[in-house]
All heavy atoms as TSV, in Angstrom:
chain	resi	resn	atom	element	x	y	z
A	1	MET	N	N	10.191	21.341	-18.080
A	1	MET	CA	C	10.506	21.118	-16.651
A	1	MET	C	C	10.643	19.594	-16.323
A	1	MET	O	O	11.366	19.193	-15.520
A	1	MET	CB	C	9.394	21.753	-15.819
A	1	MET	CG	C	9.676	21.830	-14.352
A	1	MET	SD	S	11.058	22.811	-14.090
A	1	MET	CE	C	11.036	22.740	-12.314
A	2	GLU	N	N	9.792	18.814	-17.046
A	2	GLU	CA	C	9.824	17.353	-16.722
A	2	GLU	C	C	11.210	16.778	-17.292
A	2	GLU	O	O	11.589	15.796	-16.798
A	2	GLU	CB	C	8.707	16.596	-17.328
A	2	GLU	CG	C	8.621	16.493	-18.813
A	2	GLU	CD	C	7.378	15.817	-19.370
A	2	GLU	OE1	O	6.347	16.090	-18.817
A	2	GLU	OE2	O	7.562	14.935	-20.258
A	3	HIS	N	N	11.761	17.435	-18.307
A	3	HIS	CA	C	13.080	16.925	-18.823
A	3	HIS	C	C	14.130	17.090	-17.666
A	3	HIS	O	O	14.932	16.212	-17.467
A	3	HIS	CB	C	13.489	17.732	-19.996
A	3	HIS	CG	C	14.819	17.503	-20.497
A	3	HIS	ND1	N	15.105	16.480	-21.272
A	3	HIS	CD2	C	16.085	18.046	-20.231
A	3	HIS	CE1	C	16.421	16.402	-21.642
A	3	HIS	NE2	N	17.019	17.371	-20.950
A	4	ILE	N	N	14.087	18.271	-16.946
A	4	ILE	CA	C	15.015	18.438	-15.905
A	4	ILE	C	C	14.873	17.449	-14.769
A	4	ILE	O	O	15.807	16.827	-14.350
A	4	ILE	CB	C	14.911	19.891	-15.293
A	4	ILE	CG1	C	15.265	20.871	-16.385
A	4	ILE	CG2	C	15.788	20.002	-14.076
A	4	ILE	CD1	C	14.977	22.264	-16.025
A	5	PHE	N	N	13.496	17.247	-14.435
A	5	PHE	CA	C	13.279	16.145	-13.357
A	5	PHE	C	C	13.676	14.837	-13.757
A	5	PHE	O	O	14.381	14.088	-12.941
A	5	PHE	CB	C	11.790	16.186	-13.110
A	5	PHE	CG	C	11.366	15.178	-12.059
A	5	PHE	CD1	C	11.633	15.261	-10.747
A	5	PHE	CD2	C	10.642	14.012	-12.445
A	5	PHE	CE1	C	11.317	14.370	-9.786
A	5	PHE	CE2	C	10.336	13.028	-11.522
A	5	PHE	CZ	C	10.557	13.222	-10.219
A	6	LEU	N	N	13.460	14.371	-14.975
A	6	LEU	CA	C	13.858	13.054	-15.477
A	6	LEU	C	C	15.376	12.904	-15.524
A	6	LEU	O	O	15.967	11.917	-15.222
A	6	LEU	CB	C	13.282	12.715	-16.747
A	6	LEU	CG	C	11.669	12.585	-16.713
A	6	LEU	CD1	C	11.195	12.329	-18.210
A	6	LEU	CD2	C	11.351	11.311	-15.863
A	7	SER	N	N	16.041	13.938	-15.981
A	7	SER	CA	C	17.487	13.966	-16.101
A	7	SER	C	C	18.172	13.823	-14.683
A	7	SER	O	O	19.098	13.056	-14.494
A	7	SER	CB	C	18.040	15.281	-16.725
A	7	SER	OG	O	17.536	15.299	-18.090
A	8	VAL	N	N	17.661	14.700	-13.721
A	8	VAL	CA	C	18.170	14.568	-12.373
A	8	VAL	C	C	17.939	13.200	-11.742
A	8	VAL	O	O	18.820	12.658	-11.124
A	8	VAL	CB	C	17.637	15.728	-11.494
A	8	VAL	CG1	C	17.932	15.542	-10.081
A	8	VAL	CG2	C	18.127	17.088	-12.005
A	9	LEU	N	N	16.830	12.700	-12.073
A	9	LEU	CA	C	16.443	11.386	-11.496
A	9	LEU	C	C	17.276	10.285	-12.071
A	9	LEU	O	O	17.833	9.426	-11.325
A	9	LEU	CB	C	14.916	11.110	-11.774
A	9	LEU	CG	C	14.327	9.791	-11.095
A	9	LEU	CD1	C	14.336	10.041	-9.649
A	9	LEU	CD2	C	12.965	9.595	-11.672
A	10	LEU	N	N	17.471	10.364	-13.348
A	10	LEU	CA	C	18.294	9.375	-13.995
A	10	LEU	C	C	19.837	9.394	-13.593
A	10	LEU	O	O	20.425	8.426	-13.277
A	10	LEU	CB	C	18.222	9.465	-15.563
A	10	LEU	CG	C	18.917	8.339	-16.366
A	10	LEU	CD1	C	18.259	6.969	-16.062
A	10	LEU	CD2	C	18.722	8.680	-17.800
A	11	ILE	N	N	20.289	10.601	-13.563
A	11	ILE	CA	C	21.722	10.773	-13.136
A	11	ILE	C	C	21.842	10.435	-11.634
A	11	ILE	O	O	22.898	9.767	-11.235
A	11	ILE	CB	C	22.200	12.238	-13.487
A	11	ILE	CG1	C	22.348	12.333	-15.037
A	11	ILE	CG2	C	23.578	12.509	-12.797
A	11	ILE	CD1	C	22.638	13.712	-15.476
A	12	GLY	N	N	20.873	10.775	-10.909
A	12	GLY	CA	C	20.869	10.381	-9.459
A	12	GLY	C	C	20.964	8.853	-9.305
A	12	GLY	O	O	21.673	8.360	-8.490
A	13	PHE	N	N	20.177	8.204	-10.140
A	13	PHE	CA	C	20.145	6.682	-10.116
A	13	PHE	C	C	21.559	6.081	-10.502
A	13	PHE	O	O	22.009	5.263	-9.845
A	13	PHE	CB	C	19.096	6.167	-11.057
A	13	PHE	CG	C	19.212	4.764	-11.307
A	13	PHE	CD1	C	18.738	3.841	-10.313
A	13	PHE	CD2	C	19.739	4.108	-12.449
A	13	PHE	CE1	C	18.854	2.382	-10.479
A	13	PHE	CE2	C	19.815	2.815	-12.602
A	13	PHE	CZ	C	19.391	1.945	-11.691
A	14	PHE	N	N	22.202	6.709	-11.459
A	14	PHE	CA	C	23.443	6.215	-11.908
A	14	PHE	C	C	24.575	6.546	-10.854
A	14	PHE	O	O	25.458	5.741	-10.612
A	14	PHE	CB	C	23.968	6.831	-13.297
A	14	PHE	CG	C	23.221	6.195	-14.407
A	14	PHE	CD1	C	22.620	7.000	-15.306
A	14	PHE	CD2	C	23.149	4.808	-14.514
A	14	PHE	CE1	C	21.954	6.408	-16.477
A	14	PHE	CE2	C	22.562	4.201	-15.648
A	14	PHE	CZ	C	21.859	5.074	-16.554
A	15	VAL	N	N	24.431	7.635	-10.251
A	15	VAL	CA	C	25.391	8.021	-9.154
A	15	VAL	C	C	25.280	6.978	-7.967
A	15	VAL	O	O	26.256	6.545	-7.474
A	15	VAL	CB	C	25.171	9.413	-8.640
A	15	VAL	CG1	C	25.934	9.725	-7.276
A	15	VAL	CG2	C	25.638	10.449	-9.653
A	16	VAL	N	N	23.969	6.759	-7.611
A	16	VAL	CA	C	23.771	5.797	-6.473
A	16	VAL	C	C	24.123	4.318	-6.869
A	16	VAL	O	O	24.785	3.639	-6.045
A	16	VAL	CB	C	22.326	5.818	-6.025
A	16	VAL	CG1	C	21.974	4.734	-5.133
A	16	VAL	CG2	C	21.975	7.148	-5.402
A	17	SER	N	N	23.906	3.926	-8.092
A	17	SER	CA	C	24.162	2.521	-8.500
A	17	SER	C	C	25.590	2.369	-8.964
A	17	SER	O	O	26.122	1.181	-8.941
A	17	SER	CB	C	23.242	2.120	-9.554
A	17	SER	OG	O	23.500	2.818	-10.770
A	18	ASP	N	N	26.300	3.426	-9.405
A	18	ASP	CA	C	27.637	3.194	-9.939
A	18	ASP	C	C	28.755	4.026	-9.122
A	18	ASP	O	O	29.775	3.392	-8.818
A	18	ASP	CB	C	27.661	3.761	-11.387
A	18	ASP	CG	C	28.941	3.571	-12.042
A	18	ASP	OD1	O	29.610	2.542	-11.892
A	18	ASP	OD2	O	29.405	4.540	-12.802
A	19	LEU	N	N	28.556	5.206	-8.853
A	19	LEU	CA	C	29.628	5.929	-8.276
A	19	LEU	C	C	29.763	5.685	-6.854
A	19	LEU	O	O	30.929	5.608	-6.363
A	19	LEU	CB	C	29.248	7.500	-8.504
A	19	LEU	CG	C	30.427	8.406	-8.296
A	19	LEU	CD1	C	31.563	8.181	-9.219
A	19	LEU	CD2	C	29.898	9.944	-8.559
A	20	ILE	N	N	28.758	5.691	-5.991
A	20	ILE	CA	C	28.940	5.412	-4.590
A	20	ILE	C	C	29.549	4.023	-4.283
A	20	ILE	O	O	30.493	3.928	-3.518
A	20	ILE	CB	C	27.646	5.551	-3.903
A	20	ILE	CG1	C	27.086	7.102	-3.926
A	20	ILE	CG2	C	27.640	5.073	-2.391
A	20	ILE	CD1	C	25.821	7.366	-3.251
A	21	PRO	N	N	29.151	2.943	-4.889
A	21	PRO	CA	C	29.900	1.731	-4.727
A	21	PRO	C	C	31.249	1.779	-5.180
A	21	PRO	O	O	32.171	1.081	-4.657
A	21	PRO	CB	C	28.994	0.660	-5.530
A	21	PRO	CG	C	27.694	1.297	-5.663
A	21	PRO	CD	C	27.925	2.720	-5.741
A	22	MET	N	N	31.582	2.494	-6.232
A	22	MET	CA	C	32.975	2.674	-6.669
A	22	MET	C	C	33.885	3.246	-5.628
A	22	MET	O	O	34.944	2.881	-5.474
A	22	MET	CB	C	33.006	3.482	-8.051
A	22	MET	CG	C	34.296	3.410	-8.730
A	22	MET	SD	S	34.434	4.439	-10.151
A	22	MET	CE	C	33.101	3.904	-11.194
A	23	PHE	N	N	33.336	4.206	-4.938
A	23	PHE	CA	C	34.190	4.893	-3.903
A	23	PHE	C	C	34.219	4.061	-2.594
A	23	PHE	O	O	35.196	4.216	-1.814
A	23	PHE	CB	C	33.606	6.263	-3.572
A	23	PHE	CG	C	34.052	7.319	-4.533
A	23	PHE	CD1	C	33.113	7.830	-5.401
A	23	PHE	CD2	C	35.422	7.675	-4.569
A	23	PHE	CE1	C	33.580	8.815	-6.269
A	23	PHE	CE2	C	35.795	8.741	-5.406
A	23	PHE	CZ	C	34.912	9.256	-6.292
A	24	ARG	N	N	33.266	3.167	-2.370
A	24	ARG	CA	C	33.291	2.353	-1.228
A	24	ARG	C	C	34.150	1.115	-1.418
A	24	ARG	O	O	34.611	0.516	-0.293
A	24	ARG	CB	C	31.897	1.807	-0.862
A	24	ARG	CG	C	31.009	2.954	-0.272
A	24	ARG	CD	C	29.722	2.390	0.165
A	24	ARG	NE	N	28.849	3.492	0.724
A	24	ARG	CZ	C	27.660	3.331	1.052
A	24	ARG	NH1	N	26.983	2.170	0.906
A	24	ARG	NH2	N	26.989	4.258	1.558
A	25	ASP	N	N	34.454	0.645	-2.596
A	25	ASP	CA	C	35.265	-0.454	-2.811
A	25	ASP	C	C	36.659	-0.203	-2.547
A	25	ASP	O	O	37.243	0.849	-2.915
A	25	ASP	CB	C	35.121	-0.905	-4.296
A	25	ASP	CG	C	35.789	-2.253	-4.680
A	25	ASP	OD1	O	36.030	-2.934	-3.611
A	25	ASP	OD2	O	35.935	-2.468	-5.870
A	26	GLU	N	N	37.267	-1.145	-1.756
A	26	GLU	CA	C	38.754	-0.922	-1.398
A	26	GLU	C	C	39.638	-1.150	-2.604
A	26	GLU	O	O	40.750	-0.535	-2.678
A	26	GLU	CB	C	39.071	-1.984	-0.284
A	26	GLU	CG	C	38.276	-1.849	0.968
A	26	GLU	CD	C	37.985	-3.199	1.509
A	26	GLU	OE1	O	38.449	-4.162	0.984
A	26	GLU	OE2	O	37.318	-3.225	2.595
A	27	ASN	N	N	39.291	-1.954	-3.521
A	27	ASN	CA	C	40.156	-2.300	-4.627
A	27	ASN	C	C	39.751	-1.437	-5.936
A	27	ASN	O	O	40.001	-1.880	-7.052
A	27	ASN	CB	C	39.985	-3.796	-5.092
A	27	ASN	CG	C	40.291	-4.626	-3.909
A	27	ASN	OD1	O	41.293	-4.369	-3.140
A	27	ASN	ND2	N	39.624	-5.830	-3.644
A	28	ARG	N	N	39.123	-0.272	-5.624
A	28	ARG	CA	C	38.670	0.532	-6.796
A	28	ARG	C	C	39.899	1.120	-7.550
A	28	ARG	O	O	41.006	1.215	-7.064
A	28	ARG	CB	C	37.832	1.703	-6.279
A	28	ARG	CG	C	38.691	2.738	-5.536
A	28	ARG	CD	C	37.695	3.804	-5.122
A	28	ARG	NE	N	38.481	4.905	-4.410
A	28	ARG	CZ	C	38.624	4.992	-3.160
A	28	ARG	NH1	N	38.083	4.120	-2.314
A	28	ARG	NH2	N	39.337	6.034	-2.676
A	29	GLU	N	N	39.581	1.453	-8.787
A	29	GLU	CA	C	40.598	2.134	-9.587
A	29	GLU	C	C	40.355	3.633	-9.195
A	29	GLU	O	O	39.346	4.261	-9.653
A	29	GLU	CB	C	40.297	1.867	-11.024
A	29	GLU	CG	C	40.544	0.444	-11.373
A	29	GLU	CD	C	40.361	0.242	-12.883
A	29	GLU	OE1	O	40.643	1.160	-13.665
A	29	GLU	OE2	O	39.954	-0.862	-13.265
A	30	LYS	N	N	41.357	4.322	-8.644
A	30	LYS	CA	C	41.148	5.677	-8.213
A	30	LYS	C	C	40.920	6.666	-9.350
A	30	LYS	O	O	40.176	7.568	-9.358
A	30	LYS	CB	C	42.294	6.128	-7.368
A	30	LYS	CG	C	42.290	5.403	-6.023
A	30	LYS	CD	C	43.426	5.866	-5.124
A	30	LYS	CE	C	43.456	5.109	-3.811
A	30	LYS	NZ	N	44.495	5.560	-2.971
A	31	LYS	N	N	41.743	6.269	-10.432
A	31	LYS	CA	C	41.605	7.241	-11.610
A	31	LYS	C	C	40.237	7.202	-12.275
A	31	LYS	O	O	39.633	8.241	-12.520
A	31	LYS	CB	C	42.682	6.926	-12.638
A	31	LYS	CG	C	44.052	7.242	-12.150
A	31	LYS	CD	C	45.085	6.931	-13.226
A	31	LYS	CE	C	46.488	7.219	-12.634
A	31	LYS	NZ	N	47.516	6.939	-13.696
A	32	ALA	N	N	39.678	5.967	-12.275
A	32	ALA	CA	C	38.337	5.807	-13.015
A	32	ALA	C	C	37.278	6.412	-12.001
A	32	ALA	O	O	36.370	7.171	-12.506
A	32	ALA	CB	C	38.044	4.418	-13.112
A	33	ALA	N	N	37.349	6.307	-10.727
A	33	ALA	CA	C	36.458	6.953	-9.808
A	33	ALA	C	C	36.540	8.462	-9.914
A	33	ALA	O	O	35.447	9.092	-9.914
A	33	ALA	CB	C	36.743	6.440	-8.445
A	34	TRP	N	N	37.652	9.076	-9.885
A	34	TRP	CA	C	37.726	10.501	-9.884
A	34	TRP	C	C	37.442	11.037	-11.301
A	34	TRP	O	O	37.120	12.247	-11.424
A	34	TRP	CB	C	39.052	11.032	-9.463
A	34	TRP	CG	C	39.122	10.861	-7.945
A	34	TRP	CD1	C	39.843	9.979	-7.260
A	34	TRP	CD2	C	38.368	11.579	-6.977
A	34	TRP	NE1	N	39.578	10.042	-5.846
A	34	TRP	CE2	C	38.626	11.053	-5.712
A	34	TRP	CE3	C	37.394	12.518	-7.120
A	34	TRP	CZ2	C	38.062	11.579	-4.539
A	34	TRP	CZ3	C	36.797	13.084	-5.851
A	34	TRP	CH2	C	37.121	12.553	-4.667
A	35	PHE	N	N	37.560	10.214	-12.301
A	35	PHE	CA	C	37.133	10.714	-13.673
A	35	PHE	C	C	35.630	10.713	-13.813
A	35	PHE	O	O	35.054	11.545	-14.527
A	35	PHE	CB	C	37.723	9.796	-14.756
A	35	PHE	CG	C	37.313	10.098	-16.165
A	35	PHE	CD1	C	37.857	11.234	-16.796
A	35	PHE	CD2	C	36.392	9.297	-16.772
A	35	PHE	CE1	C	37.415	11.527	-18.102
A	35	PHE	CE2	C	35.963	9.717	-18.074
A	35	PHE	CZ	C	36.485	10.709	-18.723
A	36	ALA	N	N	34.991	9.827	-13.134
A	36	ALA	CA	C	33.494	9.617	-13.236
A	36	ALA	C	C	32.825	10.836	-12.582
A	36	ALA	O	O	31.768	11.252	-13.089
A	36	ALA	CB	C	33.072	8.347	-12.543
A	37	VAL	N	N	33.405	11.494	-11.581
A	37	VAL	CA	C	32.684	12.622	-10.893
A	37	VAL	C	C	32.490	13.800	-11.791
A	37	VAL	O	O	31.355	14.201	-11.946
A	37	VAL	CB	C	33.481	12.948	-9.574
A	37	VAL	CG1	C	32.954	14.275	-9.018
A	37	VAL	CG2	C	33.530	11.886	-8.587
A	38	PRO	N	N	33.469	14.291	-12.508
A	38	PRO	CA	C	33.224	15.375	-13.413
A	38	PRO	C	C	32.368	15.041	-14.684
A	38	PRO	O	O	31.592	15.871	-15.187
A	38	PRO	CB	C	34.546	15.805	-13.897
A	38	PRO	CG	C	35.578	14.906	-13.386
A	38	PRO	CD	C	34.956	14.016	-12.390
A	39	VAL	N	N	32.330	13.768	-15.077
A	39	VAL	CA	C	31.535	13.248	-16.126
A	39	VAL	C	C	30.092	13.334	-15.705
A	39	VAL	O	O	29.163	13.830	-16.485
A	39	VAL	CB	C	31.923	11.868	-16.520
A	39	VAL	CG1	C	30.928	11.248	-17.536
A	39	VAL	CG2	C	33.247	11.824	-17.208
A	40	TYR	N	N	29.751	12.867	-14.489
A	40	TYR	CA	C	28.390	12.931	-14.041
A	40	TYR	C	C	27.982	14.418	-13.824
A	40	TYR	O	O	26.789	14.801	-14.117
A	40	TYR	CB	C	28.179	12.170	-12.712
A	40	TYR	CG	C	28.122	10.705	-12.916
A	40	TYR	CD1	C	29.012	9.838	-12.299
A	40	TYR	CD2	C	27.104	10.114	-13.705
A	40	TYR	CE1	C	28.830	8.428	-12.487
A	40	TYR	CE2	C	26.965	8.744	-13.870
A	40	TYR	CZ	C	27.873	7.921	-13.283
A	40	TYR	OH	O	27.787	6.646	-13.455
A	41	ALA	N	N	28.868	15.228	-13.296
A	41	ALA	CA	C	28.526	16.631	-13.034
A	41	ALA	C	C	28.277	17.324	-14.390
A	41	ALA	O	O	27.382	18.110	-14.585
A	41	ALA	CB	C	29.672	17.429	-12.287
A	42	ALA	N	N	29.145	17.110	-15.422
A	42	ALA	CA	C	28.887	17.632	-16.770
A	42	ALA	C	C	27.662	17.125	-17.373
A	42	ALA	O	O	26.860	18.048	-17.960
A	42	ALA	CB	C	30.065	17.338	-17.640
A	43	ALA	N	N	27.316	15.930	-17.203
A	43	ALA	CA	C	26.076	15.383	-17.751
A	43	ALA	C	C	24.823	16.122	-17.096
A	43	ALA	O	O	23.892	16.433	-17.759
A	43	ALA	CB	C	25.967	13.926	-17.572
A	44	LEU	N	N	24.954	16.303	-15.865
A	44	LEU	CA	C	23.837	16.962	-15.119
A	44	LEU	C	C	23.645	18.460	-15.535
A	44	LEU	O	O	22.559	18.865	-15.914
A	44	LEU	CB	C	24.033	16.871	-13.549
A	44	LEU	CG	C	23.055	17.625	-12.728
A	44	LEU	CD1	C	21.722	16.893	-12.923
A	44	LEU	CD2	C	23.442	17.611	-11.270
A	45	VAL	N	N	24.721	19.142	-15.698
A	45	VAL	CA	C	24.753	20.494	-16.078
A	45	VAL	C	C	24.204	20.623	-17.512
A	45	VAL	O	O	23.364	21.482	-17.769
A	45	VAL	CB	C	26.176	21.179	-16.039
A	45	VAL	CG1	C	26.243	22.535	-16.656
A	45	VAL	CG2	C	26.534	21.338	-14.502
A	46	ILE	N	N	24.670	19.758	-18.494
A	46	ILE	CA	C	24.205	19.795	-19.755
A	46	ILE	C	C	22.818	19.562	-19.900
A	46	ILE	O	O	22.038	20.198	-20.591
A	46	ILE	CB	C	25.093	18.856	-20.674
A	46	ILE	CG1	C	26.462	19.409	-20.865
A	46	ILE	CG2	C	24.417	18.675	-22.063
A	46	ILE	CD1	C	27.414	18.453	-21.447
A	47	ASN	N	N	22.273	18.537	-19.214
A	47	ASN	CA	C	20.878	18.158	-19.248
A	47	ASN	C	C	19.997	19.284	-18.601
A	47	ASN	O	O	18.913	19.546	-19.133
A	47	ASN	CB	C	20.621	16.837	-18.577
A	47	ASN	CG	C	20.970	15.695	-19.361
A	47	ASN	OD1	O	20.626	15.624	-20.524
A	47	ASN	ND2	N	21.672	14.720	-18.856
A	48	VAL	N	N	20.467	19.894	-17.544
A	48	VAL	CA	C	19.568	20.987	-17.028
A	48	VAL	C	C	19.553	22.187	-17.962
A	48	VAL	O	O	18.481	22.810	-18.198
A	48	VAL	CB	C	20.175	21.495	-15.624
A	48	VAL	CG1	C	19.551	22.678	-15.159
A	48	VAL	CG2	C	19.980	20.315	-14.588
A	49	LEU	N	N	20.710	22.489	-18.560
A	49	LEU	CA	C	20.680	23.590	-19.542
A	49	LEU	C	C	19.837	23.341	-20.722
A	49	LEU	O	O	19.037	24.242	-21.215
A	49	LEU	CB	C	22.123	23.925	-20.003
A	49	LEU	CG	C	23.091	24.549	-18.961
A	49	LEU	CD1	C	24.497	24.650	-19.548
A	49	LEU	CD2	C	22.561	25.923	-18.531
A	50	ILE	N	N	19.829	22.130	-21.294
A	50	ILE	CA	C	18.987	21.703	-22.367
A	50	ILE	C	C	17.456	21.835	-21.839
A	50	ILE	O	O	16.617	22.283	-22.597
A	50	ILE	CB	C	19.297	20.346	-22.768
A	50	ILE	CG1	C	20.606	20.328	-23.567
A	50	ILE	CG2	C	18.190	19.693	-23.711
A	50	ILE	CD1	C	21.151	18.969	-23.952
A	51	GLY	N	N	17.213	21.346	-20.665
A	51	GLY	CA	C	15.835	21.443	-20.104
A	51	GLY	C	C	15.373	22.825	-20.061
A	51	GLY	O	O	14.139	23.118	-20.157
A	52	LEU	N	N	16.245	23.840	-19.720
A	52	LEU	CA	C	15.905	25.249	-19.598
A	52	LEU	C	C	15.832	25.855	-20.935
A	52	LEU	O	O	15.451	27.098	-20.995
A	52	LEU	CB	C	16.964	25.894	-18.720
A	52	LEU	CG	C	16.929	25.528	-17.217
A	52	LEU	CD1	C	18.107	26.238	-16.488
A	52	LEU	CD2	C	15.611	25.900	-16.533
A	53	GLY	N	N	16.172	25.222	-21.944
A	53	GLY	CA	C	16.094	25.796	-23.353
A	53	GLY	C	C	17.278	26.574	-23.827
A	53	GLY	O	O	17.166	27.328	-24.763
A	54	VAL	N	N	18.380	26.414	-23.101
A	54	VAL	CA	C	19.588	27.132	-23.516
A	54	VAL	C	C	20.189	26.546	-24.708
A	54	VAL	O	O	20.357	25.345	-24.828
A	54	VAL	CB	C	20.656	27.125	-22.341
A	54	VAL	CG1	C	21.934	27.759	-22.839
A	54	VAL	CG2	C	20.104	27.781	-21.087
A	55	GLN	N	N	20.431	27.313	-25.737
A	55	GLN	CA	C	20.969	26.877	-27.035
A	55	GLN	C	C	22.389	27.418	-27.185
A	55	GLN	O	O	22.652	28.605	-27.034
A	55	GLN	CB	C	20.100	27.265	-28.174
A	55	GLN	CG	C	18.851	26.562	-28.151
A	55	GLN	CD	C	17.964	26.892	-29.370
A	55	GLN	OE1	O	18.428	27.778	-30.215
A	55	GLN	NE2	N	16.724	26.431	-29.542
A	56	MET	N	N	23.324	26.562	-27.339
A	56	MET	CA	C	24.635	26.920	-27.507
A	56	MET	C	C	25.150	26.570	-28.955
A	56	MET	O	O	24.812	25.540	-29.480
A	56	MET	CB	C	25.622	26.188	-26.585
A	56	MET	CG	C	25.367	26.508	-25.080
A	56	MET	SD	S	26.269	25.606	-23.982
A	56	MET	CE	C	25.021	24.398	-23.503
A	57	GLU	N	N	25.842	27.567	-29.517
A	57	GLU	CA	C	26.318	27.296	-30.915
A	57	GLU	C	C	27.817	26.774	-30.816
A	57	GLU	O	O	28.553	27.296	-30.041
A	57	GLU	CB	C	26.177	28.524	-31.726
A	57	GLU	CG	C	24.794	28.941	-32.009
A	57	GLU	CD	C	24.689	30.016	-33.014
A	57	GLU	OE1	O	25.579	30.207	-33.803
A	57	GLU	OE2	O	23.657	30.734	-32.993
A	58	MET	N	N	28.150	25.899	-31.619
A	58	MET	CA	C	29.422	25.253	-31.747
A	58	MET	C	C	30.234	25.978	-32.782
A	58	MET	O	O	29.748	26.368	-33.761
A	58	MET	CB	C	29.363	23.832	-31.993
A	58	MET	CG	C	30.651	23.026	-31.662
A	58	MET	SD	S	30.447	21.272	-32.163
A	58	MET	CE	C	29.073	20.797	-31.208
A	59	ASP	N	N	31.522	26.216	-32.442
A	59	ASP	CA	C	32.460	26.811	-33.339
A	59	ASP	C	C	32.560	25.955	-34.598
A	59	ASP	O	O	32.561	24.673	-34.502
A	59	ASP	CB	C	33.790	26.874	-32.660
A	59	ASP	CG	C	34.882	27.514	-33.505
A	59	ASP	OD1	O	34.623	28.674	-33.978
A	59	ASP	OD2	O	35.924	26.983	-33.752
A	60	PRO	N	N	32.584	26.516	-35.797
A	60	PRO	CA	C	32.550	25.740	-37.022
A	60	PRO	C	C	33.726	24.731	-37.116
A	60	PRO	O	O	33.625	23.708	-37.647
A	60	PRO	CB	C	32.632	26.828	-38.124
A	60	PRO	CG	C	32.194	28.049	-37.517
A	60	PRO	CD	C	32.447	27.966	-36.091
A	61	ALA	N	N	34.911	25.121	-36.578
A	61	ALA	CA	C	36.103	24.236	-36.645
A	61	ALA	C	C	35.832	22.973	-35.827
A	61	ALA	O	O	36.139	21.833	-36.124
A	61	ALA	CB	C	37.328	25.011	-36.128
A	62	VAL	N	N	35.197	23.166	-34.609
A	62	VAL	CA	C	34.927	22.078	-33.755
A	62	VAL	C	C	33.807	21.170	-34.349
A	62	VAL	O	O	33.821	19.939	-34.268
A	62	VAL	CB	C	34.476	22.552	-32.314
A	62	VAL	CG1	C	34.016	21.427	-31.451
A	62	VAL	CG2	C	35.588	23.288	-31.656
A	63	ALA	N	N	32.810	21.846	-34.967
A	63	ALA	CA	C	31.728	21.128	-35.578
A	63	ALA	C	C	32.295	20.265	-36.764
A	63	ALA	O	O	31.779	19.096	-36.962
A	63	ALA	CB	C	30.656	22.043	-36.063
A	64	SER	N	N	33.165	20.824	-37.514
A	64	SER	CA	C	33.762	20.105	-38.654
A	64	SER	C	C	34.549	18.844	-38.155
A	64	SER	O	O	34.599	17.752	-38.781
A	64	SER	CB	C	34.474	20.884	-39.712
A	64	SER	OG	O	35.657	21.359	-38.933
A	65	PHE	N	N	35.258	18.978	-37.016
A	65	PHE	CA	C	36.050	17.946	-36.458
A	65	PHE	C	C	35.083	16.847	-35.993
A	65	PHE	O	O	35.322	15.662	-36.293
A	65	PHE	CB	C	36.845	18.476	-35.291
A	65	PHE	CG	C	37.448	17.405	-34.403
A	65	PHE	CD1	C	38.612	16.725	-34.953
A	65	PHE	CD2	C	37.034	17.014	-33.243
A	65	PHE	CE1	C	39.155	15.704	-34.242
A	65	PHE	CE2	C	37.588	15.987	-32.502
A	65	PHE	CZ	C	38.653	15.347	-33.060
A	66	PHE	N	N	34.019	17.137	-35.319
A	66	PHE	CA	C	33.048	16.139	-34.913
A	66	PHE	C	C	32.339	15.418	-36.077
A	66	PHE	O	O	32.078	14.271	-36.084
A	66	PHE	CB	C	32.096	16.667	-33.878
A	66	PHE	CG	C	32.565	16.841	-32.527
A	66	PHE	CD1	C	32.552	18.115	-31.879
A	66	PHE	CD2	C	33.232	15.757	-31.834
A	66	PHE	CE1	C	32.976	18.237	-30.574
A	66	PHE	CE2	C	33.681	15.909	-30.584
A	66	PHE	CZ	C	33.645	17.182	-29.971
A	67	ASP	N	N	32.065	16.235	-37.146
A	67	ASP	CA	C	31.393	15.740	-38.321
A	67	ASP	C	C	32.406	14.663	-38.949
A	67	ASP	O	O	31.971	13.631	-39.349
A	67	ASP	CB	C	31.103	16.797	-39.311
A	67	ASP	CG	C	29.938	17.597	-38.820
A	67	ASP	OD1	O	29.149	17.125	-37.977
A	67	ASP	OD2	O	29.736	18.746	-39.399
A	68	SER	N	N	33.651	15.052	-39.077
A	68	SER	CA	C	34.573	14.187	-39.663
A	68	SER	C	C	34.803	12.888	-38.727
A	68	SER	O	O	35.095	11.742	-39.347
A	68	SER	CB	C	35.966	14.826	-39.913
A	68	SER	OG	O	36.555	15.093	-38.719
A	69	LEU	N	N	34.786	13.034	-37.519
A	69	LEU	CA	C	34.861	11.967	-36.572
A	69	LEU	C	C	33.766	10.941	-36.669
A	69	LEU	O	O	33.929	9.721	-36.668
A	69	LEU	CB	C	34.975	12.468	-35.117
A	69	LEU	CG	C	36.306	12.381	-34.356
A	69	LEU	CD1	C	36.209	13.049	-32.971
A	69	LEU	CD2	C	36.612	10.881	-34.136
A	70	LEU	N	N	32.577	11.485	-36.778
A	70	LEU	CA	C	31.343	10.650	-36.761
A	70	LEU	C	C	30.964	10.300	-38.142
A	70	LEU	O	O	30.059	9.501	-38.390
A	70	LEU	CB	C	30.209	11.387	-36.075
A	70	LEU	CG	C	30.519	11.659	-34.558
A	70	LEU	CD1	C	29.377	12.618	-34.024
A	70	LEU	CD2	C	30.662	10.538	-33.739
A	71	GLY	N	N	31.605	10.778	-39.173
A	71	GLY	CA	C	31.247	10.463	-40.496
A	71	GLY	C	C	30.030	10.967	-41.022
A	71	GLY	O	O	29.448	10.420	-41.927
A	72	MET	N	N	29.569	12.130	-40.450
A	72	MET	CA	C	28.363	12.788	-40.839
A	72	MET	C	C	28.515	13.626	-42.145
A	72	MET	O	O	29.562	14.293	-42.340
A	72	MET	CB	C	27.802	13.663	-39.832
A	72	MET	CG	C	27.417	12.937	-38.542
A	72	MET	SD	S	26.799	14.120	-37.369
A	72	MET	CE	C	26.256	13.028	-36.106
A	73	LYS	N	N	27.604	13.571	-43.003
A	73	LYS	CA	C	27.658	14.342	-44.235
A	73	LYS	C	C	26.394	15.173	-44.367
A	73	LYS	O	O	25.315	14.673	-44.037
A	73	LYS	CB	C	27.845	13.464	-45.418
A	73	LYS	CG	C	29.180	12.819	-45.389
A	73	LYS	CD	C	29.499	12.129	-46.716
A	73	LYS	CE	C	30.849	11.433	-46.470
A	73	LYS	NZ	N	31.377	10.910	-47.636
A	74	LYS	N	N	26.586	16.429	-44.705
A	74	LYS	CA	C	25.355	17.226	-44.883
A	74	LYS	C	C	24.860	17.223	-46.388
A	74	LYS	O	O	25.467	17.021	-47.264
A	74	LYS	CB	C	25.766	18.651	-44.546
A	74	LYS	CG	C	26.012	18.745	-43.031
A	74	LYS	CD	C	26.305	20.226	-42.655
A	74	LYS	CE	C	26.498	20.316	-41.224
A	74	LYS	NZ	N	26.818	21.640	-40.700
C-alpha cells in the first residue's frame, strides 16, 4: 500500500512541477505537452498495478526484442 502512496505522490509532484507549467507556457511545444499526458497516466497505472501485486507476463517475442535491445543475456 505504501508503494501506491509513494508512486501517486511522486507522479503528482512531477505533474505539478513539469506538466502544469508546460501547459501554462505560451511558447510550449504542443506535441511534447500532449505526449507527456499519456506518459504520466501510463506511469501511474503501471505503478498502481505493481503496488496491487498484479503480475503480467510478457509475450516471448516482445521479451526477446527487449533483451536484444538492452543487451541482456541469460
